[in-house]
Structures are given as C-alpha cells and as structure tokens.
N, C-alpha and C positions, 0 to 999 in steps of 0.2 A: 818623156816618151812621145815625142812628136813624130809619129809615123802613121801611115794608114792602118787602120784596124777595123775588123768586123767584130761585133760584140753582141752578147746576149745578156739581158737583164731579166730578173725574175722577181715576182712579188713574194714568193716563198718557195720552198721545195715542191716541185711538181705543180707550181701555181701558174699564173699568167706569165707569158714570155714576151719579150720585146727584142727584135733584132734590129741593129743599127750599124752605121758605118761612120767613121770620123778620122780626122788626121791628128786629133788631140784627145786620146782616150781619157786621161785623168780629168781634163777640163770638161769633157762631154758628160762623163759619169757624174761629176760634181753637179752639173746643171740638172740632170735627172733627179739626183738625190735631194736637191734643194728646191725642186719644182719651179725652176726659173721660167720654163717655157710651158705654156698650156699644150696639152696633147695627150696621147695615149698613156705615156708613162705616169703622168700626173693623175689622170683619171682613174687608172687601175692600180696605183701604188707600186709600180714596177721600179724598184730602186737598187736591187742587189745585183752586182756584177758577178755572174756565175761562169762566164766563158768569154774568151776573146782569142782572136787570131791575127797577128801582125802580117802585113803585106808589104811588098817592095814598092808598089805603086797604088795610087788611089783608084785607078782603072780596075786593077785586079781585085781590090777590096770591094768595089761596087758590084762587080760581077759575082763575087762570092756572096755578098749580101742578098742579091737577087735570087741566087740559087737557094740559099737557106730559106728565104721568105716563101719561095715557091714549093719548098720541100715539106715533108710531113712533120708533125709535132714529134713523132717518135724519133725521127732523125735528129732533131734539135736536142731532145732529151738524151740521146745516145752520145752526142758531142759533149754535152755537159757532164754526164756521168763518167766519160773517159778522161776528161781533163780535171774534173772537180767532183769526185764521187760524194763528198760530204756537203756539197752545195754551199761552201764557204764564200763569203763576200771577198772577192779578189781585189777590191778597190785599194785597200790599205797597202798592198804589196806592189803597187804600180810604180811608186817612186818618182 
C-alpha cells in the first residue's frame, strides 16, 4: 500500500488523537506502534489506526492533513465514527 495517505491514530476510543500523512501507511503505523521515533505518539501512547484516507498525490494528502489538524476534534471524531464506528484497529487489514 505505497500511496499517499492521511491517517488518524488513537490511544483508545475517544482518547488522544494523532493526525499524520505518509506515503507508506503500513510502515509508518508500524513505526508508531513500535515507538521507533520519539514524539507525540510515543509520549501519549497513540498506536491504534482508527481512520485513513488514500490520496492520488502527496500534495493533496498534505493539504488534507493540514485541514484536519486545523479542524475541530468533533470533526475528527465524526470521520472516525463514519468509517470505523467500533474504533477497531485497522492496521491488520492494510495488507
């Protein structure tokens, strides 16, 4: 799954959220889960992939990431609930 994606990780249902962008979603989520890089997700235990959105270009993915980061928490929760109402970890289904 090597394509630009915007994604949201969560510490738990309705917990701390992290919004990111990557061109290698499985690899990047693996890094978060294994705390390879110091930062927000490691500090707050944000390891569960609860939402993602593929994009055609990295430019459009970055624009979407900025839009989500600037938006409200309620908007992010709405996206998660629409795609993944049970807040399941989507990582294993990435392939």
